N, C-alpha and C positions, 0 to 999 in steps of 0.2 A: 536522767537518763540520757546520753548521746554519744556519738559516733566522733572517734577519731581517726584521721586518716595514716594508717600506718606506712604507707607507701602510694604510688598514683593508681594502682590496682586492689587495696585492699582496703578496708574499713574496720576497726574494732569496735564494739557496743557493750556496754556495760548495762547486765540486765539486774535490775532491782526486785523485790517482791512487791507484789500489788500492782506492778506495772507490768506492758508488755509491749513488745513493739511487733511488726511483720517486714516477711522478708520474702522475695522470690523464692519457690521451691528449687532446693538443689545449689542454693548460694552459701549456703556454710559451711566454711572452710575449718575451722576447727574451732572448738569452745572448751572451756574449764569451768567447774561448778556445778550447780544443783540447776540444769536449762534443761526445759522441756520445747519438744517442736511438734506441731500438730497441724495436720491441712487445715484451710481457712476458706471459708467460701465468703465471707464479708469484706474484711480487712478495713481497718480503721472503726471510725464511729460510723460511718455510712448506713450498716445495716445492709441488710441482702436486697432491698430495693434498690441500693446506688450500684449494685452491680447487675441488675437485671437487662439492660439496654446492651451492654457489652456481651453477656455471655448469649443473648437473644441475637447478634450481631457474630457473633465468635471471635470477640477481640478481647476476649479476657487473660489476663497472665495469671497463673496457679500461684496462689500466695499461703504462708505457713505463719502461724504464729508462734510466737517467741517468747517463753515465759519462765521464770524463777529466779535464780540468784546467781551470777557467773557474768563471763567475759564469754562474746561470740566473736567471731572473724568472720567476714563477708566477704564474696567477690566470685565474680560470674565470667566463666569465658577469654578470661584473660582482658575484660574492655577495660579502659580506663572509669574509675570513681570520682568521684566530684560530692560533696557536701552542700547542703542548702538548707539554711536555717530561717523559719518563718516566724514572724511575729504577728500572728492573726490575719495576715493575709492569705492570698491563693493563688496555688503553684499549679499552674496548667502544664502537664507534662504524659508520654506517650507509657500505656502500662508494662509494657516491655520493657523501658529504660528504668524502670523503679528495680533498684537493687533492694533497700528498706528503707522504713518509715516508721517513727515514734507513734505507739498507739493513741498518742493523743491528740492525733491530727484527724479529722475528720473527711474520708473518701466520698468523691462523688462521680460522678460523668457530666457531659456535657456534649450535645449534639454539634458535632460543627457546622452544621447551618443557622445555629443561633449568633455565631460571631463570623458575620460577611454574609449569611445568607445564602444564597445558590453560590456564590463565591468561596464560601466556607466550605461545600461539599466539594466544591475543583478542588480547594489544598487538599481535603483531605486523600482524595483520588492521586492527586499530582506528586503527593508527598510520601504517599503507601501508607499514611496513618488510620485508613477507614472512616468511618462515619462520628466516631466517638472518641473523646479525648477524656484522659483522668485528671482530676482535680483534687488536690489535698489542700484544706483549710485548718488553720488555726495557730497553737505555739507547738514548735518542733520541728525536729531534723530528719530533714530524706536526703536519702543516698541514691543520685542518679548514676547510669553507666552512660559511657559515650565512645566513639573510637579517637584516639588519636589526643586526649585531654580535651578539657572545657576550658573556656574563655567567658568573662562576664561584660555584658556592655551594656551600659544605661541607656534607658528611654527616656528623653523630656521633651516636653511641648515643643519647644524648639528643634529637637534633634529626633525626628522618626530614623529606625533604624531598617534598614533593609537586608534580607540572611536569605541565602540561598537555601530553599525547604528541605533539602537533603542532609544539611547542617546542622539545623533546629533541633534543641533538645527540651527546651522548655522556657517558660517566663512565668513572671508572677508580677503584681503591680495592678494600676488600674490602664490596664493596656489593651487599644483596639486591636487588631488584627485583619490583614485582607492580602488577597493574591493579586497581584500585578503582573502585568506585563511587560519583560526586558528585551522584548522582539527589537532589533534592529535592522539595518542594514549588512552585516554582517551575519545574520541571520540567514536572509532571505537570501544571500549568495551563498548560502552553504558555507562561511569563512568563522562559523561563530562559536561560542563555547558549549553550545548546548542548553546552556541557563536560561531558557527563554521564560522562565517564571521565578519573582522571587517574593518572598513574605516580607509586606510592608507591617511595621510596629509602631505605634505612635501614643501617645499618652503620657503615664509616669511609672515607671517599673525597672526589671530588668530582663534580659533575654540570656538565656546560656547557649553558647554553640559549641559544636564540636570542632575540632581540626581534622575533618574529615567528613568526605560526601560519601563515606560507606555505612549503609545500614546496618542496624544490629543483627 
């Protein structure tokens, strides 16, 4: 089972017997075949406990389970869609950016403070992402949503990447992230762009950035 991008705002997924995928509720645009859609409290292989932290914080996005045999077309809100393929590593992404993902992936949550300590919490508040972020781990594909399309930037030990927090979509790999200040003399005199903070990602992996600073 995999996703195929139909255009910049729609993906097609082939559903096979004995397999399943998960999608954001309301994201199904059309389908053919014998396919069922049921509300899901779990999402992926993480089980109910993997969602507990997000639900306590009120940050979970409702999902539905898709099973059967057929083809399903997904899209939501006219947002641009980007497909990411995982090969055993972990993707860090906000729940509201998840359009759909394969059931072979294990879903979990990560407390923002665990990456960057206190600054991890500050990052969550500055970006509007809250105190938790979603993790997807294993072999499979993920379709994420963004404004204005998504571009990939490689992260290497010799070349860390700085990203506007509002443009950040997701990242995977052995990556460390922290919030750094970009305050300069222009900000001090009121002539800055307002981008006083940046996400600094270092290590080895990939970061996905949207071509917009607009939130979903």
